[in-house]
Short mmCIF file of the C-alpha atoms (twelve columns), coordinates in Angstrom:
data_MODEL
# 
_entry.id   MODEL 
# 
loop_
_atom_site.group_PDB 
_atom_site.id 
_atom_site.type_symbol 
_atom_site.label_atom_id 
_atom_site.label_alt_id 
_atom_site.label_comp_id 
_atom_site.label_asym_id 
_atom_site.label_seq_id 
_atom_site.Cartn_x 
_atom_site.Cartn_y 
_atom_site.Cartn_z 
_atom_site.pdbx_PDB_model_num 
ATOM 1   C CA . MET A 1   42.311 2.817  -3.541  1 
ATOM 2   C CA . LYS A 2   40.402 2.441  -0.563  1 
ATOM 3   C CA . ASP A 3   43.610 4.140  1.546   1 
ATOM 4   C CA . ALA A 4   43.417 6.672  -0.920  1 
ATOM 5   C CA . VAL A 5   39.391 7.585  -0.153  1 
ATOM 6   C CA . ALA A 6   39.762 7.559  3.605   1 
ATOM 7   C CA . LYS A 7   43.479 9.621  2.914   1 
ATOM 8   C CA . TYR A 8   41.202 12.400 0.819   1 
ATOM 9   C CA . PHE A 9   38.528 12.434 3.867   1 
ATOM 10  C CA . THR A 10  41.209 13.035 6.452   1 
ATOM 11  C CA . GLN A 11  42.734 15.733 4.535   1 
ATOM 12  C CA . HIS A 12  39.788 17.818 3.435   1 
ATOM 13  C CA . SER A 13  36.859 16.778 6.141   1 
ATOM 14  C CA . THR A 14  36.122 19.568 8.871   1 
ATOM 15  C CA . THR A 15  34.256 18.445 12.342  1 
ATOM 16  C CA . THR A 16  31.664 20.797 13.551  1 
ATOM 17  C CA . GLU A 17  30.756 20.962 17.482  1 
ATOM 18  C CA . MET A 18  28.249 17.748 16.813  1 
ATOM 19  C CA . GLY A 19  31.263 15.252 15.688  1 
ATOM 20  C CA . MET A 20  29.628 15.435 11.929  1 
ATOM 21  C CA . SER A 21  31.720 16.047 8.741   1 
ATOM 22  C CA . GLY A 22  31.226 19.492 7.808   1 
ATOM 23  C CA . MET A 23  32.784 18.813 4.278   1 
ATOM 24  C CA . ARG A 24  30.686 18.828 1.140   1 
ATOM 25  C CA . PRO A 25  30.284 16.350 -1.328  1 
ATOM 26  C CA . GLU A 26  32.594 17.049 -4.633  1 
ATOM 27  C CA . LEU A 27  33.690 15.240 -7.761  1 
ATOM 28  C CA . VAL A 28  37.328 13.820 -6.707  1 
ATOM 29  C CA . GLU A 29  39.897 12.223 -8.549  1 
ATOM 30  C CA . VAL A 30  41.765 9.193  -6.178  1 
ATOM 31  C CA . ALA A 31  44.021 6.776  -8.163  1 
ATOM 32  C CA . GLY A 32  43.389 8.149  -11.380 1 
ATOM 33  C CA . GLN A 33  39.267 7.891  -10.950 1 
ATOM 34  C CA . LYS A 34  36.718 10.112 -10.578 1 
ATOM 35  C CA . LEU A 35  34.532 9.501  -7.473  1 
ATOM 36  C CA . GLN A 36  31.035 10.870 -5.913  1 
ATOM 37  C CA . ILE A 37  31.890 11.190 -2.378  1 
ATOM 38  C CA . LYS A 38  28.474 10.532 -0.349  1 
ATOM 39  C CA . MET A 39  28.937 12.563 2.947   1 
ATOM 40  C CA . GLU A 40  26.694 11.241 6.049   1 
ATOM 41  C CA . ALA A 41  26.632 13.219 9.260   1 
ATOM 42  C CA . HIS A 42  25.568 10.798 12.395  1 
ATOM 43  C CA . GLY A 43  24.347 12.151 16.007  1 
ATOM 44  C CA . THR A 44  22.474 11.599 18.756  1 
ATOM 45  C CA . TYR A 45  19.668 13.630 20.195  1 
ATOM 46  C CA . ARG A 46  17.183 12.841 23.464  1 
ATOM 47  C CA . GLY A 47  18.428 9.532  22.788  1 
ATOM 48  C CA . VAL A 48  17.668 9.200  19.158  1 
ATOM 49  C CA . ARG A 49  20.006 8.205  16.756  1 
ATOM 50  C CA . TYR A 50  19.921 9.460  13.490  1 
ATOM 51  C CA . LYS A 51  21.888 10.137 9.612   1 
ATOM 52  C CA . ILE A 52  21.663 12.999 7.897   1 
ATOM 53  C CA . ASN A 53  22.926 12.368 4.153   1 
ATOM 54  C CA . ALA A 54  24.490 15.609 2.711   1 
ATOM 55  C CA . PRO A 55  23.684 16.060 -1.524  1 
ATOM 56  C CA . MET A 56  25.814 15.382 -4.088  1 
ATOM 57  C CA . PRO A 57  25.450 17.226 -7.327  1 
ATOM 58  C CA . GLY A 58  21.878 16.830 -8.598  1 
ATOM 59  C CA . TYR A 59  20.132 15.092 -4.808  1 
ATOM 60  C CA . SER A 60  18.806 16.586 -1.880  1 
ATOM 61  C CA . PHE A 61  19.642 15.979 1.878   1 
ATOM 62  C CA . THR A 62  17.800 13.346 3.339   1 
ATOM 63  C CA . TYR A 63  17.550 12.054 6.905   1 
ATOM 64  C CA . TYR A 64  17.093 8.853  8.846   1 
ATOM 65  C CA . LEU A 65  15.701 8.228  12.529  1 
ATOM 66  C CA . TYR A 66  16.652 5.098  14.146  1 
ATOM 67  C CA . LEU A 67  14.261 3.710  16.019  1 
ATOM 68  C CA . PHE A 68  15.421 0.603  18.840  1 
ATOM 69  C CA . GLU A 69  12.705 -1.306 20.561  1 
ATOM 70  C CA . ARG A 70  14.364 -0.166 23.529  1 
ATOM 71  C CA . LEU A 71  13.642 3.015  23.111  1 
ATOM 72  C CA . PHE A 72  10.201 3.375  23.912  1 
ATOM 73  C CA . ILE A 73  8.486  2.904  27.000  1 
ATOM 74  C CA . ASN A 74  5.332  1.303  26.063  1 
ATOM 75  C CA . PRO A 75  6.614  -1.769 23.604  1 
ATOM 76  C CA . ASP A 76  2.885  -1.290 21.644  1 
ATOM 77  C CA . ASP A 77  5.002  1.898  20.498  1 
ATOM 78  C CA . PHE A 78  7.363  -0.268 18.333  1 
ATOM 79  C CA . LYS A 79  5.211  -3.296 17.682  1 
ATOM 80  C CA . SER A 80  2.675  -1.300 15.849  1 
ATOM 81  C CA . ILE A 81  5.653  -0.007 13.464  1 
ATOM 82  C CA . TRP A 82  7.260  -2.996 13.313  1 
ATOM 83  C CA . LEU A 83  5.159  -3.569 10.055  1 
ATOM 84  C CA . GLU A 84  5.433  -7.048 7.466   1 
ATOM 85  C CA . GLN A 85  5.988  -6.300 4.295   1 
ATOM 86  C CA . GLN A 86  3.202  -6.463 1.603   1 
ATOM 87  C CA . THR A 87  3.149  -7.692 -1.987  1 
ATOM 88  C CA . MET A 88  1.301  -5.535 -4.560  1 
ATOM 89  C CA . GLU A 89  -1.184 -6.933 -7.199  1 
ATOM 90  C CA . PHE A 90  2.187  -6.645 -9.487  1 
ATOM 91  C CA . GLY A 91  4.481  -8.420 -7.193  1 
ATOM 92  C CA . SER A 92  6.406  -4.761 -5.667  1 
ATOM 93  C CA . LYS A 93  7.205  -4.773 -2.325  1 
ATOM 94  C CA . PHE A 94  6.307  -2.139 0.772   1 
ATOM 95  C CA . TYR A 95  5.653  -1.137 3.663   1 
ATOM 96  C CA . ASN A 96  2.378  0.099  4.535   1 
ATOM 97  C CA . TYR A 97  4.122  3.256  6.956   1 
ATOM 98  C CA . SER A 98  1.343  5.741  6.271   1 
ATOM 99  C CA . GLU A 99  -0.915 4.101  8.189   1 
ATOM 100 C CA . THR A 100 1.116  3.993  11.348  1 
ATOM 101 C CA . TRP A 101 1.683  6.900  14.138  1 
ATOM 102 C CA . LEU A 102 5.018  7.375  12.070  1 
ATOM 103 C CA . ALA A 103 2.773  9.112  9.566   1 
ATOM 104 C CA . ASN A 104 2.356  11.836 12.256  1 
ATOM 105 C CA . ILE A 105 5.677  12.845 13.151  1 
ATOM 106 C CA . GLY A 106 6.946  16.327 12.014  1 
ATOM 107 C CA . PHE A 107 8.867  14.800 8.764   1 
ATOM 108 C CA . HIS A 108 10.634 17.331 6.293   1 
ATOM 109 C CA . GLY A 109 7.374  16.738 3.805   1 
ATOM 110 C CA . GLY A 110 6.255  13.960 5.524   1 
ATOM 111 C CA . LEU A 111 7.697  10.299 6.101   1 
ATOM 112 C CA . THR A 112 9.315  9.022  2.713   1 
ATOM 113 C CA . PHE A 113 11.024 6.255  4.236   1 
ATOM 114 C CA . TYR A 114 10.703 2.839  6.335   1 
ATOM 115 C CA . ARG A 115 13.211 0.354  7.159   1 
ATOM 116 C CA . ARG A 116 13.074 -2.458 8.841   1 
ATOM 117 C CA . HIS A 117 16.276 -4.179 10.684  1 
ATOM 118 C CA . ASP A 118 15.447 -7.612 11.558  1 
ATOM 119 C CA . ASP A 119 18.788 -8.009 12.715  1 
ATOM 120 C CA . ALA A 120 19.345 -4.936 15.431  1 
ATOM 121 C CA . GLN A 121 14.920 -5.044 16.020  1 
ATOM 122 C CA . CYS A 122 15.563 -1.062 14.281  1 
ATOM 123 C CA . VAL A 123 13.109 0.884  12.112  1 
ATOM 124 C CA . GLU A 124 14.715 3.007  10.045  1 
ATOM 125 C CA . ALA A 125 11.835 5.776  9.321   1 
ATOM 126 C CA . GLY A 126 13.388 9.349  7.134   1 
ATOM 127 C CA . CYS A 127 12.638 11.920 4.494   1 
ATOM 128 C CA . ASP A 128 13.951 14.027 1.623   1 
ATOM 129 C CA . TYR A 129 14.025 17.499 1.044   1 
ATOM 130 C CA . ASN A 130 13.325 16.855 -2.889  1 
ATOM 131 C CA . HIS A 131 9.885  18.214 -2.818  1 
ATOM 132 C CA . TYR A 132 8.529  20.555 -5.261  1 
ATOM 133 C CA . TRP A 133 8.508  23.614 -2.237  1 
ATOM 134 C CA . ASP A 134 11.859 22.829 -1.961  1 
ATOM 135 C CA . GLU A 135 12.825 24.276 -4.974  1 
ATOM 136 C CA . GLY A 136 14.888 27.196 -4.995  1 
ATOM 137 C CA . HIS A 137 15.470 26.984 -1.112  1 
ATOM 138 C CA . CYS A 138 19.323 26.382 -0.243  1 
ATOM 139 C CA . TYR A 139 19.555 23.869 2.860   1 
ATOM 140 C CA . ASP A 140 22.862 23.670 4.419   1 
ATOM 141 C CA . LEU A 141 23.707 21.173 7.480   1 
ATOM 142 C CA . ASP A 142 22.997 23.715 10.512  1 
ATOM 143 C CA . ILE A 143 19.299 23.588 9.008   1 
ATOM 144 C CA . VAL A 144 18.804 20.046 8.791   1 
ATOM 145 C CA . VAL A 145 20.143 19.472 12.367  1 
ATOM 146 C CA . GLN A 146 17.803 21.675 13.358  1 
ATOM 147 C CA . ASP A 147 15.159 19.855 11.162  1 
ATOM 148 C CA . VAL A 148 16.178 16.312 13.024  1 
ATOM 149 C CA . LYS A 149 15.863 17.731 16.239  1 
ATOM 150 C CA . ARG A 150 12.116 19.125 15.196  1 
ATOM 151 C CA . THR A 151 11.066 15.820 14.042  1 
ATOM 152 C CA . ILE A 152 12.838 13.974 17.090  1 
ATOM 153 C CA . ASP A 153 10.747 16.455 19.283  1 
ATOM 154 C CA . SER A 154 7.511  15.749 17.614  1 
ATOM 155 C CA . LEU A 155 8.677  11.943 18.144  1 
ATOM 156 C CA . ALA A 156 8.976  12.530 22.018  1 
ATOM 157 C CA . ALA A 157 6.039  14.468 22.241  1 
ATOM 158 C CA . TYR A 158 3.905  12.065 20.356  1 
ATOM 159 C CA . LYS A 159 4.726  8.724  21.790  1 
ATOM 160 C CA . GLN A 160 6.567  8.556  25.332  1 
ATOM 161 C CA . ILE A 161 10.396 7.319  24.542  1 
ATOM 162 C CA . VAL A 162 13.141 6.596  27.194  1 
ATOM 163 C CA . GLU A 163 16.000 9.729  27.579  1 
ATOM 164 C CA . PRO A 164 18.880 9.427  28.638  1 
ATOM 165 C CA . THR A 165 19.485 11.126 31.892  1 
ATOM 166 C CA . GLN A 166 21.448 14.050 33.128  1 
ATOM 167 C CA . PRO A 167 24.400 13.742 35.273  1 
# 
């Protein structure tokens, strides 16, 4: 089954100049089973890694920045977003990211996702395009990539980050 899915991607994918898959998600039949294919695009801009999830039917675009500890010139900038998980009265777990400087970065519709990756000393922060004001708007990968770049530009304007040097 895994080989059949890999073969499908090889036959049906296209690549943009950014090295990201430009294929739209769809229902496909592989080895007699209907599958929903989840599409991801990955990239790096100004030294910040990101991931874009393309929408499957009934879903919207999402994107995530991967903020590694080594990205920040001031170590306290990372420490202030390295949050401890909290527990609500009824037992639900959450991270109170809305109280950090991350909430001031220009994510599309605001920051709606936070995850700690303890093994990599990395915070994954992201957003989605599933808001009331997004209804009726058509977004494509190029528009979302531009939004990702604006978010990273906003991050770089707000906090000092280590950017790759140009040769």
